[in-house]
DORO-691687 format. One record per residue (C-alpha): residue in one letter; x, y, z; residue number from 0. Coordinates in steps of 0.1 Angstrom, whole numbers, plus 5000, padded with zeros to 4 digits. Layout:
REM DORO-691687
<code: A px: X py: Y pz: Z pos: NUM>
...
***
This chain:
REM DORO-691687
<code: M px: 7505 py: 6950 pz: 7875 pos: 0>
<code: D px: 7479 py: 6922 pz: 7874 pos: 1>
<code: S px: 7478 py: 6924 pz: 7913 pos: 2>
<code: L px: 7465 py: 6961 pz: 7909 pos: 3>
<code: G px: 7429 py: 6963 pz: 7922 pos: 4>
<code: E px: 7402 py: 6984 pz: 7902 pos: 5>
<code: G px: 7391 py: 7019 pz: 7915 pos: 6>
<code: L px: 7425 py: 7027 pz: 7932 pos: 7>
<code: L px: 7425 py: 7062 pz: 7919 pos: 8>
<code: V px: 7398 py: 7087 pz: 7919 pos: 9>
<code: G px: 7397 py: 7119 pz: 7899 pos: 10>
<code: I px: 7371 py: 7147 pz: 7899 pos: 11>
<code: G px: 7371 py: 7175 pz: 7872 pos: 12>
<code: N px: 7354 py: 7190 pz: 7842 pos: 13>
<code: P px: 7351 py: 7168 pz: 7813 pos: 14>
<code: L px: 7354 py: 7184 pz: 7777 pos: 15>
<code: L px: 7353 py: 7169 pz: 7744 pos: 16>
<code: D px: 7382 py: 7183 pz: 7724 pos: 17>
<code: I px: 7371 py: 7190 pz: 7688 pos: 18>
<code: S px: 7404 py: 7194 pz: 7668 pos: 19>
<code: A px: 7408 py: 7203 pz: 7633 pos: 20>
<code: V px: 7432 py: 7219 pz: 7609 pos: 21>
<code: V px: 7416 py: 7252 pz: 7599 pos: 22>
<code: D px: 7424 py: 7284 pz: 7579 pos: 23>
<code: K px: 7432 py: 7315 pz: 7595 pos: 24>
<code: E px: 7400 py: 7330 pz: 7581 pos: 25>
<code: L px: 7381 py: 7308 pz: 7607 pos: 26>
<code: L px: 7402 py: 7325 pz: 7636 pos: 27>
<code: T px: 7394 py: 7359 pz: 7621 pos: 28>
<code: K px: 7356 py: 7351 pz: 7619 pos: 29>
<code: Y px: 7355 py: 7341 pz: 7655 pos: 30>
<code: N px: 7378 py: 7370 pz: 7667 pos: 31>
<code: M px: 7405 py: 7347 pz: 7678 pos: 32>
<code: K px: 7443 py: 7347 pz: 7674 pos: 33>
<code: P px: 7471 py: 7320 pz: 7670 pos: 34>
<code: D px: 7478 py: 7304 pz: 7703 pos: 35>
<code: D px: 7448 py: 7316 pz: 7719 pos: 36>
<code: A px: 7433 py: 7300 pz: 7750 pos: 37>
<code: I px: 7398 py: 7315 pz: 7757 pos: 38>
<code: M px: 7364 py: 7307 pz: 7772 pos: 39>
<code: A px: 7335 py: 7308 pz: 7749 pos: 40>
<code: E px: 7312 py: 7337 pz: 7747 pos: 41>
<code: D px: 7278 py: 7336 pz: 7729 pos: 42>
<code: S px: 7296 py: 7346 pz: 7696 pos: 43>
<code: H px: 7317 py: 7314 pz: 7697 pos: 44>
<code: K px: 7288 py: 7290 pz: 7701 pos: 45>
<code: P px: 7283 py: 7283 pz: 7664 pos: 46>
<code: L px: 7321 py: 7274 pz: 7661 pos: 47>
<code: Y px: 7316 py: 7238 pz: 7673 pos: 48>
<code: K px: 7289 py: 7229 pz: 7649 pos: 49>
<code: E px: 7308 py: 7246 pz: 7621 pos: 50>
<code: L px: 7339 py: 7226 pz: 7628 pos: 51>
<code: K px: 7321 py: 7194 pz: 7628 pos: 52>
<code: E px: 7304 py: 7201 pz: 7595 pos: 53>
<code: K px: 7331 py: 7218 pz: 7574 pos: 54>
<code: Y px: 7364 py: 7203 pz: 7587 pos: 55>
<code: N px: 7378 py: 7169 pz: 7592 pos: 56>
<code: V px: 7377 py: 7169 pz: 7630 pos: 57>
<code: E px: 7391 py: 7145 pz: 7656 pos: 58>
<code: F px: 7375 py: 7138 pz: 7687 pos: 59>
<code: I px: 7397 py: 7134 pz: 7719 pos: 60>
<code: A px: 7386 py: 7128 pz: 7754 pos: 61>
<code: G px: 7397 py: 7160 pz: 7772 pos: 62>
<code: G px: 7395 py: 7182 pz: 7804 pos: 63>
<code: S px: 7425 py: 7184 pz: 7826 pos: 64>
<code: V px: 7417 py: 7157 pz: 7853 pos: 65>
<code: Q px: 7403 py: 7133 pz: 7826 pos: 66>
<code: N px: 7434 py: 7137 pz: 7806 pos: 67>
<code: T px: 7453 py: 7128 pz: 7838 pos: 68>
<code: M px: 7434 py: 7096 pz: 7844 pos: 69>
<code: R px: 7438 py: 7085 pz: 7808 pos: 70>
<code: V px: 7476 py: 7091 pz: 7809 pos: 71>
<code: A px: 7476 py: 7072 pz: 7843 pos: 72>
<code: Q px: 7459 py: 7043 pz: 7828 pos: 73>
<code: W px: 7485 py: 7044 pz: 7798 pos: 74>
<code: F px: 7511 py: 7035 pz: 7823 pos: 75>
<code: L px: 7491 py: 7011 pz: 7845 pos: 76>
<code: E px: 7479 py: 6991 pz: 7815 pos: 77>
<code: K px: 7451 py: 6976 pz: 7834 pos: 78>
<code: P px: 7415 py: 6989 pz: 7829 pos: 79>
<code: Y px: 7396 py: 7006 pz: 7855 pos: 80>
<code: V px: 7423 py: 7013 pz: 7881 pos: 81>
<code: S px: 7412 py: 7049 pz: 7878 pos: 82>
<code: T px: 7376 py: 7063 pz: 7881 pos: 83>
<code: Y px: 7366 py: 7096 pz: 7870 pos: 84>
<code: F px: 7337 py: 7120 pz: 7880 pos: 85>
<code: G px: 7324 py: 7148 pz: 7862 pos: 86>
<code: C px: 7292 py: 7163 pz: 7847 pos: 87>
<code: V px: 7280 py: 7162 pz: 7808 pos: 88>
<code: G px: 7248 py: 7165 pz: 7790 pos: 89>
<code: R px: 7228 py: 7138 pz: 7775 pos: 90>
<code: D px: 7238 py: 7143 pz: 7738 pos: 91>
<code: E px: 7260 py: 7129 pz: 7711 pos: 92>
<code: Y px: 7291 py: 7145 pz: 7725 pos: 93>
<code: S px: 7288 py: 7129 pz: 7758 pos: 94>
<code: D px: 7285 py: 7094 pz: 7741 pos: 95>
<code: I px: 7318 py: 7101 pz: 7722 pos: 96>
<code: L px: 7335 py: 7114 pz: 7754 pos: 97>
<code: K px: 7325 py: 7084 pz: 7773 pos: 98>
<code: E px: 7335 py: 7060 pz: 7744 pos: 99>
<code: R px: 7369 py: 7076 pz: 7740 pos: 100>
<code: A px: 7378 py: 7079 pz: 7779 pos: 101>
<code: S px: 7365 py: 7042 pz: 7784 pos: 102>
<code: A px: 7386 py: 7031 pz: 7756 pos: 103>
<code: D px: 7416 py: 7044 pz: 7774 pos: 104>
<code: G px: 7406 py: 7023 pz: 7804 pos: 105>
<code: V px: 7390 py: 7049 pz: 7826 pos: 106>
<code: N px: 7361 py: 7039 pz: 7847 pos: 107>
<code: V px: 7338 py: 7069 pz: 7837 pos: 108>
<code: Q px: 7311 py: 7079 pz: 7863 pos: 109>
<code: Y px: 7294 py: 7110 pz: 7847 pos: 110>
<code: Q px: 7266 py: 7130 pz: 7860 pos: 111>
<code: Y px: 7242 py: 7137 pz: 7834 pos: 112>
<code: K px: 7222 py: 7171 pz: 7829 pos: 113>
<code: D px: 7193 py: 7172 pz: 7806 pos: 114>
<code: K px: 7191 py: 7209 pz: 7802 pos: 115>
<code: E px: 7229 py: 7215 pz: 7795 pos: 116>
<code: A px: 7251 py: 7205 pz: 7764 pos: 117>
<code: T px: 7283 py: 7184 pz: 7772 pos: 118>
<code: G px: 7314 py: 7208 pz: 7776 pos: 119>
<code: T px: 7335 py: 7212 pz: 7745 pos: 120>
<code: C px: 7370 py: 7227 pz: 7736 pos: 121>
<code: A px: 7375 py: 7237 pz: 7700 pos: 122>
<code: V px: 7412 py: 7231 pz: 7691 pos: 123>
<code: L px: 7420 py: 7252 pz: 7660 pos: 124>
<code: I px: 7453 py: 7242 pz: 7642 pos: 125>
<code: T px: 7469 py: 7266 pz: 7619 pos: 126>
<code: G px: 7504 py: 7256 pz: 7610 pos: 127>
<code: T px: 7524 py: 7252 pz: 7643 pos: 128>
<code: H px: 7498 py: 7272 pz: 7663 pos: 129>
<code: R px: 7468 py: 7258 pz: 7684 pos: 130>
<code: S px: 7440 py: 7281 pz: 7693 pos: 131>
<code: L px: 7416 py: 7269 pz: 7721 pos: 132>
<code: C px: 7382 py: 7280 pz: 7729 pos: 133>
<code: A px: 7364 py: 7261 pz: 7758 pos: 134>
<code: N px: 7327 py: 7259 pz: 7765 pos: 135>
<code: L px: 7323 py: 7243 pz: 7798 pos: 136>
<code: A px: 7285 py: 7241 pz: 7797 pos: 137>
<code: A px: 7274 py: 7210 pz: 7817 pos: 138>
<code: A px: 7311 py: 7205 pz: 7832 pos: 139>
<code: N px: 7302 py: 7236 pz: 7854 pos: 140>
<code: C px: 7272 py: 7218 pz: 7867 pos: 141>
<code: F px: 7287 py: 7190 pz: 7889 pos: 142>
<code: T px: 7269 py: 7186 pz: 7922 pos: 143>
<code: E px: 7277 py: 7170 pz: 7952 pos: 144>
<code: D px: 7246 py: 7147 pz: 7953 pos: 145>
<code: H px: 7261 py: 7127 pz: 7925 pos: 146>
<code: L px: 7290 py: 7117 pz: 7948 pos: 147>
<code: L px: 7264 py: 7107 pz: 7975 pos: 148>
<code: K px: 7248 py: 7080 pz: 7955 pos: 149>
<code: A px: 7254 py: 7045 pz: 7968 pos: 150>
<code: E px: 7275 py: 7034 pz: 7937 pos: 151>
<code: S px: 7297 py: 7066 pz: 7938 pos: 152>
<code: K px: 7301 py: 7062 pz: 7977 pos: 153>
<code: Q px: 7313 py: 7026 pz: 7970 pos: 154>
<code: L px: 7339 py: 7037 pz: 7944 pos: 155>
<code: I px: 7350 py: 7066 pz: 7967 pos: 156>
<code: N px: 7354 py: 7044 pz: 7998 pos: 157>
<code: K px: 7375 py: 7018 pz: 7977 pos: 158>
<code: A px: 7400 py: 7043 pz: 7964 pos: 159>
<code: Q px: 7434 py: 7050 pz: 7979 pos: 160>
<code: F px: 7443 py: 7081 pz: 7959 pos: 161>
<code: F px: 7423 py: 7112 pz: 7950 pos: 162>
<code: Y px: 7431 py: 7139 pz: 7924 pos: 163>
<code: T px: 7415 py: 7173 pz: 7914 pos: 164>
<code: S px: 7430 py: 7202 pz: 7894 pos: 165>
<code: E px: 7416 py: 7233 pz: 7910 pos: 166>
<code: M px: 7437 py: 7240 pz: 7940 pos: 167>
<code: K px: 7429 py: 7276 pz: 7946 pos: 168>
<code: A px: 7392 py: 7266 pz: 7943 pos: 169>
<code: F px: 7399 py: 7240 pz: 7970 pos: 170>
<code: S px: 7416 py: 7265 pz: 7991 pos: 171>
<code: Q px: 7387 py: 7288 pz: 7992 pos: 172>
<code: E px: 7360 py: 7262 pz: 7995 pos: 173>
<code: F px: 7377 py: 7248 pz: 8026 pos: 174>
<code: S px: 7386 py: 7283 pz: 8039 pos: 175>
<code: L px: 7422 py: 7278 pz: 8040 pos: 176>
<code: N px: 7428 py: 7315 pz: 8038 pos: 177>
<code: V px: 7460 py: 7314 pz: 8017 pos: 178>
<code: E px: 7467 py: 7322 pz: 7978 pos: 179>
<code: N px: 7504 py: 7311 pz: 7976 pos: 180>
<code: M px: 7507 py: 7276 pz: 7962 pos: 181>
<code: S px: 7533 py: 7266 pz: 7984 pos: 182>
<code: D px: 7511 py: 7277 pz: 8015 pos: 183>
<code: I px: 7481 py: 7259 pz: 7997 pos: 184>
<code: A px: 7501 py: 7227 pz: 7996 pos: 185>
<code: L px: 7513 py: 7229 pz: 8032 pos: 186>
<code: K px: 7478 py: 7237 pz: 8045 pos: 187>
<code: I px: 7462 py: 7207 pz: 8025 pos: 188>
<code: S px: 7490 py: 7183 pz: 8037 pos: 189>
<code: E px: 7480 py: 7193 pz: 8074 pos: 190>
<code: L px: 7442 py: 7188 pz: 8070 pos: 191>
<code: P px: 7428 py: 7160 pz: 8093 pos: 192>
<code: K px: 7429 py: 7124 pz: 8080 pos: 193>
<code: K px: 7417 py: 7091 pz: 8091 pos: 194>
<code: N px: 7451 py: 7076 pz: 8098 pos: 195>
<code: P px: 7472 py: 7105 pz: 8115 pos: 196>
<code: E px: 7502 py: 7081 pz: 8117 pos: 197>
<code: K px: 7508 py: 7082 pz: 8080 pos: 198>
<code: P px: 7516 py: 7118 pz: 8068 pos: 199>
<code: R px: 7496 py: 7131 pz: 8039 pos: 200>
<code: V px: 7517 py: 7141 pz: 8007 pos: 201>
<code: V px: 7505 py: 7169 pz: 7986 pos: 202>
<code: I px: 7518 py: 7174 pz: 7950 pos: 203>
<code: I px: 7512 py: 7206 pz: 7930 pos: 204>
<code: T px: 7525 py: 7211 pz: 7894 pos: 205>
<code: Q px: 7528 py: 7247 pz: 7882 pos: 206>
<code: G px: 7536 py: 7246 pz: 7846 pos: 207>
<code: C px: 7571 py: 7258 pz: 7840 pos: 208>
<code: D px: 7575 py: 7265 pz: 7878 pos: 209>
<code: P px: 7587 py: 7240 pz: 7901 pos: 210>
<code: V px: 7568 py: 7208 pz: 7912 pos: 211>
<code: L px: 7559 py: 7214 pz: 7949 pos: 212>
<code: I px: 7559 py: 7184 pz: 7973 pos: 213>
<code: A px: 7543 py: 7190 pz: 8008 pos: 214>
<code: K px: 7550 py: 7166 pz: 8035 pos: 215>
<code: N px: 7557 py: 7167 pz: 8073 pos: 216>
<code: K px: 7553 py: 7204 pz: 8075 pos: 217>
<code: L px: 7579 py: 7210 pz: 8047 pos: 218>
<code: V px: 7575 py: 7220 pz: 8011 pos: 219>
<code: Q px: 7601 py: 7207 pz: 7986 pos: 220>
<code: E px: 7605 py: 7223 pz: 7952 pos: 221>
<code: I px: 7616 py: 7202 pz: 7922 pos: 222>
<code: P px: 7627 py: 7224 pz: 7893 pos: 223>
<code: V px: 7614 py: 7218 pz: 7858 pos: 224>
<code: I px: 7638 py: 7215 pz: 7829 pos: 225>
<code: V px: 7624 py: 7227 pz: 7794 pos: 226>
<code: L px: 7624 py: 7205 pz: 7762 pos: 227>
<code: P px: 7642 py: 7220 pz: 7733 pos: 228>
<code: K px: 7615 py: 7240 pz: 7713 pos: 229>
<code: E px: 7622 py: 7222 pz: 7680 pos: 230>
<code: R px: 7608 py: 7190 pz: 7697 pos: 231>
<code: I px: 7577 py: 7206 pz: 7710 pos: 232>
<code: V px: 7545 py: 7202 pz: 7692 pos: 233>
<code: D px: 7518 py: 7211 pz: 7717 pos: 234>
<code: T px: 7525 py: 7219 pz: 7754 pos: 235>
<code: N px: 7485 py: 7222 pz: 7763 pos: 236>
<code: G px: 7485 py: 7185 pz: 7778 pos: 237>
<code: A px: 7520 py: 7187 pz: 7794 pos: 238>
<code: G px: 7508 py: 7194 pz: 7830 pos: 239>
<code: D px: 7479 py: 7167 pz: 7827 pos: 240>
<code: A px: 7504 py: 7142 pz: 7814 pos: 241>
<code: F px: 7529 py: 7149 pz: 7842 pos: 242>
<code: T px: 7503 py: 7143 pz: 7867 pos: 243>
<code: G px: 7491 py: 7111 pz: 7852 pos: 244>
<code: G px: 7526 py: 7096 pz: 7851 pos: 245>
<code: F px: 7531 py: 7107 pz: 7886 pos: 246>
<code: L px: 7500 py: 7093 pz: 7898 pos: 247>
<code: A px: 7506 py: 7060 pz: 7880 pos: 248>
<code: Q px: 7537 py: 7054 pz: 7899 pos: 249>
<code: L px: 7523 py: 7065 pz: 7932 pos: 250>
<code: V px: 7496 py: 7039 pz: 7927 pos: 251>
<code: L px: 7524 py: 7014 pz: 7919 pos: 252>
<code: Q px: 7541 py: 7025 pz: 7953 pos: 253>
<code: Q px: 7571 py: 7038 pz: 7939 pos: 254>
<code: P px: 7593 py: 7064 pz: 7955 pos: 255>
<code: L px: 7583 py: 7101 pz: 7950 pos: 256>
<code: D px: 7615 py: 7107 pz: 7931 pos: 257>
<code: V px: 7605 py: 7078 pz: 7905 pos: 258>
<code: C px: 7569 py: 7093 pz: 7904 pos: 259>
<code: V px: 7584 py: 7128 pz: 7895 pos: 260>
<code: R px: 7606 py: 7112 pz: 7868 pos: 261>
<code: C px: 7577 py: 7093 pz: 7854 pos: 262>
<code: G px: 7557 py: 7125 pz: 7852 pos: 263>
<code: I px: 7586 py: 7142 pz: 7833 pos: 264>
<code: Y px: 7587 py: 7115 pz: 7810 pos: 265>
<code: A px: 7551 py: 7115 pz: 7803 pos: 266>
<code: A px: 7551 py: 7153 pz: 7797 pos: 267>
<code: S px: 7580 py: 7150 pz: 7773 pos: 268>
<code: E px: 7562 py: 7123 pz: 7752 pos: 269>
<code: V px: 7529 py: 7142 pz: 7751 pos: 270>
<code: I px: 7543 py: 7176 pz: 7742 pos: 271>
<code: Q px: 7556 py: 7159 pz: 7710 pos: 272>
<code: T px: 7521 py: 7152 pz: 7699 pos: 273>
<code: S px: 7489 py: 7171 pz: 7691 pos: 274>
<code: G px: 7468 py: 7173 pz: 7721 pos: 275>
<code: C px: 7470 py: 7150 pz: 7751 pos: 276>
<code: T px: 7477 py: 7120 pz: 7732 pos: 277>
<code: Y px: 7501 py: 7092 pz: 7732 pos: 278>
<code: S px: 7508 py: 7058 pz: 7711 pos: 279>
<code: G px: 7522 py: 7025 pz: 7718 pos: 280>
<code: K px: 7534 py: 7013 pz: 7753 pos: 281>
<code: P px: 7552 py: 7038 pz: 7776 pos: 282>
<code: K px: 7590 py: 7029 pz: 7778 pos: 283>
<code: F px: 7595 py: 7042 pz: 7813 pos: 284>
<code: T px: 7609 py: 7020 pz: 7840 pos: 285>
<code: S px: 7617 py: 7029 pz: 7876 pos: 286>
<code: H px: 7654 py: 7029 pz: 7867 pos: 287>
<code: I px: 7653 py: 7051 pz: 7836 pos: 288>
<code: K px: 7674 py: 7082 pz: 7836 pos: 289>
<code: L px: 7660 py: 7110 pz: 7816 pos: 290>
<code: P px: 7682 py: 7132 pz: 7795 pos: 291>
<code: N px: 7686 py: 7168 pz: 7810 pos: 292>
<code: N px: 7668 py: 7183 pz: 7782 pos: 293>
<code: Q px: 7635 py: 7164 pz: 7788 pos: 294>
<code: A px: 7607 py: 7178 pz: 7812 pos: 295>
<code: N px: 7573 py: 7191 pz: 7816 pos: 296>
<code: G px: 7570 py: 7225 pz: 7797 pos: 297>
<code: G px: 7533 py: 7227 pz: 7799 pos: 298>
<code: E px: 7506 py: 7249 pz: 7818 pos: 299>
<code: G px: 7484 py: 7242 pz: 7846 pos: 300>
<code: D px: 7480 py: 7238 pz: 7884 pos: 301>
<code: H px: 7472 py: 7204 pz: 7899 pos: 302>
***
């Protein structure tokens, strides 16, 4: 992997600092939340993040779907800065922590900073085996195209060979593809004009527990997802992100698509056995590994 160049993979998404803590059920009640909730913060939830930090033993984890994916890809690639990540944050303590955590995982972080917005956060409230999420996008919602037009950003984008974003339905709307079905979106994106028309574009979309979609040469292939036994699952929230990270790592390494998918399955099966999109040690995946039939991505999210 020493021959890998820096900046081959670029991701763009909403960076969030996950603030995770074991809490009592009274805190859920106080903020009108339920076990295993996944909600967007309203005004009544805004004090939650400060309360978590002041009253509980919190863990800070670099989060946000695409940023998680870049981190997992780096886990497999083992060489710093093969991936570059763009997103928007505020100028505050949380953005410093977020950048420190993501950079420590080997991601080349290229944030856009907003002076009047706070860094996006996601409260992860752990009650027993339940995890309740409350996301406040804040600055993450404020990313603008002019950040990508900066000379440094353009240089990084021109250098990259692989690009990843998580909001496929938003992509479809922005580019007026006029389709909503995920298979149709994958096919439409694969047929968009490209610089080298001789080489077909391959579009991969994960759908949580639904099949992985691979669009290429005017065809869409579906790869079924196999569910990990419930007793081995700790937290499925980062499974989709981990799948994509493992997949992209092998794609960057120029492995066949079936190896990419198997690595994605391996990554997801590892991450869902931990709390949050986290991992430890070195990955044990090789291109020849055969996964048992009970391992797979059991998570959520479209990529």
